[in-house]
C-alpha positions as CSV (number, residue, x, y, z in Angstrom):
1,M,56.1,87.1,96.5
2,L,58.2,83.9,96.5
3,K,59.1,81.9,93.4
4,K,57.5,78.7,94.8
5,D,54.1,80.6,95.2
6,V,53.8,81.7,91.6
7,V,51.0,79.9,89.7
8,I,51.0,79.8,85.8
9,G,47.7,81.0,84.6
10,A,47.1,83.4,87.5
11,T,46.9,87.2,87.2
12,Y,49.2,89.2,89.4
13,V,49.9,92.9,90.0
14,V,53.4,93.3,88.5
15,K,55.9,96.1,88.4
16,V,56.4,96.8,84.7
17,S,58.5,99.8,83.6
18,E,58.2,101.5,87.0
19,K,54.4,101.1,87.0
20,L,52.0,98.5,88.5
21,A,50.1,96.6,85.9
22,P,47.9,93.4,85.8
23,V,49.7,90.6,84.2
24,R,48.5,87.0,83.5
25,I,51.3,84.5,83.7
26,T,51.2,82.3,80.6
27,E,54.4,80.1,80.9
28,A,57.7,79.6,82.6
29,C,60.6,81.2,80.6
30,S,63.5,78.8,79.7
31,Y,66.0,81.5,80.8
32,G,64.4,81.8,84.2
33,G,61.3,83.7,85.4
34,W,58.0,83.7,83.6
35,V,56.3,85.1,80.5
36,G,53.0,86.8,80.8
37,I,50.5,89.0,79.1
38,N,49.8,92.6,80.3
39,T,46.0,92.5,80.4
40,A,45.8,96.3,80.2
41,T,47.8,96.6,76.9
42,G,47.8,93.0,75.6
43,R,51.6,93.0,75.3
44,E,53.9,90.1,76.2
45,V,56.0,90.7,79.3
46,R,59.0,88.8,80.7
47,I,59.1,88.7,84.5
48,R,62.7,87.8,85.6
49,S,62.1,87.7,89.3
50,A,59.4,86.9,91.8
51,Q,60.2,90.3,93.4
52,K,58.3,92.0,90.6
53,L,55.1,90.3,91.6
54,R,53.1,92.2,94.1
55,R,49.9,90.3,94.8
56,L,47.4,87.9,93.2
57,L,44.4,89.6,91.5
58,E,42.0,86.7,91.3
59,P,41.1,83.6,93.5
60,L,43.1,80.4,92.6
61,S,39.8,78.5,92.1
62,D,39.2,80.7,88.9
63,V,42.7,79.9,87.7
64,E,42.3,76.2,88.2
65,S,39.1,76.1,86.2
66,R,40.8,77.8,83.3
67,M,43.8,75.5,83.5
68,R,41.7,72.5,82.5
69,V,42.1,73.5,78.8
70,D,44.7,71.3,77.0
71,V,48.1,72.8,76.8
72,V,50.4,71.6,74.0
73,M,53.9,72.3,72.7
74,V,53.8,74.1,69.3
75,T,56.3,75.6,66.9
76,C,55.7,78.5,64.5
77,M,56.5,77.7,60.9
78,K,57.1,81.4,60.1
79,C,59.4,82.5,63.0
80,G,60.5,79.1,64.4
81,R,59.5,79.9,68.0
82,N,58.7,77.0,70.3
83,Y,56.2,77.7,73.0
84,N,53.5,76.2,75.2
85,T,50.0,77.3,74.4
86,R,46.4,76.4,74.6
87,T,45.1,74.5,71.6
88,G,44.1,76.9,68.8
89,A,46.2,79.9,69.8
90,Q,48.3,82.0,67.4
91,C,52.0,82.6,67.7
92,P,52.7,85.5,70.1
93,G,55.8,86.5,68.0
94,C,54.3,86.8,64.5
95,G,50.6,86.0,64.8
96,K,50.7,82.9,62.5
97,W,48.8,79.8,63.4
98,P,51.3,77.1,64.7
99,E,52.0,73.5,63.7
100,V,51.6,71.0,66.5
101,Q,54.6,68.9,67.3
102,S,54.2,65.2,68.1
């Protein structure tokens, strides 16, 4: 898989801890790579390289229909983490509801 082919919101088979797992890419990481959710365990995963991505699990038309939901920048008042999320989502770090930045 190439870096230019990665779509945020898509689900890929990813090599995580020497095993292949389905991971939904949620955002680009500020340090490089991507952040995703392991759909089998619900845990957050950082993907540092496109080499970890094996193949796309779902058609891109399904991904594009999900991407129509508003995405906003939020900051958690408890842990101070800034992240992009869909409206109404809880902080992935501490589980608290975030405050919306203007």
